Residue frames relative to the residue before (quaternion, step in Angstrom):
aa qw qx qy qz dx dy dz
M 1.0000 0.0000 0.0000 0.0000 0.00 0.00 0.00
K 0.7391 0.3150 -0.1997 0.5609 3.62 0.87 -0.87
Q 0.1353 -0.8041 0.5778 0.0348 3.55 -0.85 1.03
L 0.1370 -0.7402 0.6513 0.0959 3.51 -1.21 0.66
Y 0.1854 0.7753 -0.5920 0.1184 3.59 -0.81 0.95
T 0.3561 -0.7120 0.5715 0.1992 3.51 -1.33 0.44
T 0.0356 0.7908 -0.6087 0.0529 3.54 -0.96 0.89
T 0.2934 -0.7288 0.5904 0.1848 3.53 -1.30 0.38
V 0.0753 -0.7875 0.6114 0.0199 3.56 -0.89 0.97
Q 0.2702 -0.7427 0.5899 0.1659 3.54 -1.16 0.65
V 0.0188 -0.8045 0.5918 -0.0476 3.55 -0.77 1.11
Q 0.2137 -0.7663 0.5961 0.1084 3.54 -1.27 0.53
G 0.0117 -0.8011 0.5985 -0.0003 3.54 -1.14 0.64
K 0.1287 -0.7726 0.6186 0.0625 3.53 -1.19 0.66
G 0.1567 0.7937 -0.5785 0.1035 3.55 -1.15 0.60
N 0.6091 -0.5682 0.4209 0.3592 3.53 -1.34 0.16
T 0.7440 0.2293 -0.1718 0.6036 3.58 1.30 -0.26
K 0.6511 -0.5035 0.3822 0.4202 3.56 -1.26 0.27
A 0.6576 0.5164 -0.3084 0.4537 3.57 0.96 -0.88
A 0.6499 0.5135 -0.3203 0.4598 3.60 0.99 -0.77
A 0.6402 0.5188 -0.3261 0.4633 3.60 1.03 -0.73
F 0.6704 0.4744 -0.3002 0.4852 3.61 0.92 -0.85
S 0.6436 0.5255 -0.3219 0.4538 3.58 0.98 -0.81
A 0.6470 0.5140 -0.3168 0.4657 3.59 0.97 -0.81
A 0.6568 0.4978 -0.3085 0.4750 3.58 1.02 -0.75
L 0.6889 0.4874 -0.2876 0.4529 3.60 0.87 -0.90
N 0.6104 0.5540 -0.3488 0.4458 3.59 1.15 -0.53
Q 0.6600 0.5200 -0.3001 0.4517 3.60 1.20 -0.38
V 0.4602 0.7114 -0.4409 0.2961 3.61 1.23 -0.23
Q 0.6754 0.5008 -0.3106 0.4434 3.61 0.78 -0.96
Q 0.6729 0.4907 -0.3026 0.4636 3.59 0.90 -0.87
A 0.6412 0.5225 -0.3268 0.4573 3.60 1.01 -0.75
V 0.6607 0.4848 -0.3103 0.4818 3.61 0.98 -0.79
M 0.6546 0.5170 -0.3170 0.4514 3.59 0.96 -0.82
N 0.6596 0.5096 -0.3105 0.4569 3.61 1.03 -0.69
S 0.6912 0.4978 -0.2800 0.4427 3.59 1.14 -0.54
T 0.7822 0.2645 -0.1449 0.5452 3.62 1.21 -0.18
E 0.4074 -0.7059 0.5319 0.2298 3.55 -1.27 0.47
T 0.5490 0.6391 -0.3838 0.3779 3.59 1.27 -0.14
I 0.5250 -0.5896 0.5045 0.3497 3.56 -1.36 0.21
L 0.2976 -0.7862 0.5186 0.1561 3.59 -0.64 1.11
L 0.2299 -0.7688 0.5844 0.1207 3.55 -0.97 0.94
R 0.8092 -0.0491 0.0972 0.5773 3.56 0.89 -0.97
I 0.0908 -0.7517 0.6512 0.0513 3.54 -1.15 0.79
E 0.0389 -0.8119 0.5817 -0.0305 3.57 -0.57 1.21
P 0.3240 -0.7392 0.5512 0.2118 3.62 -0.57 1.04
Q 0.1844 -0.7972 0.5694 0.0792 3.57 -0.93 0.93
D 0.8078 -0.0060 0.0607 0.5863 3.56 0.95 -0.87
L 0.1232 -0.7761 0.6160 0.0558 3.54 -1.15 0.68
R 0.0186 -0.7923 0.6096 -0.0138 3.55 -0.88 0.96
V 0.3379 -0.7390 0.5505 0.1915 3.56 -0.83 1.01
I 0.2586 -0.7664 0.5734 0.1306 3.57 -0.67 1.14
S 0.7795 -0.1365 0.0930 0.6042 3.58 0.90 -0.90
A 0.0542 -0.7560 0.6520 0.0195 3.52 -1.21 0.68
E 0.0134 -0.8252 0.5617 -0.0571 3.55 -0.55 1.20
E 0.1396 -0.7529 0.6383 0.0783 3.52 -1.17 0.75
K 0.0952 -0.7917 0.6028 0.0268 3.56 -0.78 1.05
I 0.1177 -0.7938 0.5960 0.0280 3.57 -0.72 1.12
T 0.0203 -0.7778 0.6281 -0.0132 3.54 -0.81 1.06
Q 0.2716 -0.7587 0.5703 0.1594 3.54 -1.12 0.68
E 0.1512 -0.7833 0.6012 0.0465 3.53 -0.87 1.07
K 0.0625 -0.7775 0.6247 0.0362 3.54 -1.17 0.68
F 0.4375 -0.6730 0.5344 0.2647 3.54 -1.09 0.78
L 0.8345 -0.0233 -0.0577 0.5475 3.60 -0.72 1.13
F 0.6530 -0.5826 0.2676 0.4032 3.57 1.11 0.91
F 0.7789 0.3164 -0.1806 0.5104 3.65 1.19 -0.19
F 0.7690 0.4207 -0.1910 0.4418 3.56 0.89 -0.98
L 0.8736 0.1267 -0.1017 0.4587 3.51 -1.33 0.54
P 0.0498 0.8168 -0.5732 0.0438 3.62 0.50 1.05
R 0.0494 0.7774 -0.6261 0.0344 3.56 -1.12 0.73
E 0.3909 -0.7075 0.5438 0.2259 3.52 -1.23 0.57
K 0.1332 -0.7508 0.6410 0.0870 3.54 -1.06 0.82
R 0.1826 -0.7863 0.5855 0.0750 3.55 -0.97 0.91
H 0.0628 -0.7621 0.6442 0.0150 3.52 -1.08 0.88
Y 0.1720 -0.7958 0.5778 0.0582 3.55 -0.91 0.97
A 0.0346 -0.7714 0.6353 0.0133 3.56 -1.17 0.70
V 0.0373 -0.7936 0.6073 -0.0040 3.57 -0.95 0.91
T 0.1355 -0.7295 0.6629 0.1002 3.51 -1.29 0.59
L 0.0709 -0.8268 0.5571 -0.0304 3.55 -0.70 1.16
D 0.2221 -0.6908 0.6648 0.1773 3.54 -1.28 0.59
I 0.0389 -0.8099 0.5848 -0.0221 3.56 -0.61 1.15
T 0.2261 -0.7541 0.6057 0.1156 3.55 -0.82 1.07
V 0.0252 -0.8160 0.5760 -0.0413 3.56 -0.73 1.11
N 0.3262 -0.6695 0.6259 0.2314 3.52 -1.29 0.57
V 0.1292 -0.8085 0.5735 0.0263 3.56 -0.75 1.08
T 0.1340 -0.7355 0.6591 0.0817 3.55 -1.03 0.90
A 0.0675 0.8182 -0.5601 0.1109 3.56 -0.64 1.13
I 0.3701 -0.6736 0.5866 0.2552 3.54 -1.34 0.32
N 0.2619 -0.7505 0.5884 0.1484 3.55 -0.80 1.04
T 0.2663 -0.8043 0.5146 0.1317 3.57 -0.27 1.26
G 0.5533 0.6111 -0.3975 0.4030 3.61 1.20 -0.24
L 0.6835 0.4811 -0.2827 0.4707 3.58 1.18 -0.47
V 0.5797 0.5788 -0.3723 0.4363 3.60 1.28 -0.15
T 0.2646 -0.7553 0.5831 0.1397 3.58 -0.89 1.01
F 0.1818 -0.7864 0.5854 0.0768 3.53 -0.73 1.11
A 0.3795 -0.7185 0.5415 0.2158 3.54 -1.00 0.89
T 0.3268 -0.7315 0.5660 0.1946 3.57 -0.98 0.85
L 0.1781 -0.8004 0.5673 0.0755 3.58 -0.78 1.02
């Protein structure tokens, strides 16, 4: 009834800081695992993390096209995360008919 398996999911995140980009990507792990299986999830344990791509985009803004120039930075990451999943397989449970 209880299953243990290992899977790898790929997630992406974007943000104004490096930490925000990683946080946005890591917040998607649970949803990615849930979309890949029909079982009830008990526990998701990250085992390994691999950075597929990490990009920094710098844009320059100016007030009225000339004044007060400033740089804005945007970060994007794509991660492969290997997770151990503990789940309940509801297909193996026998339900009694009343």
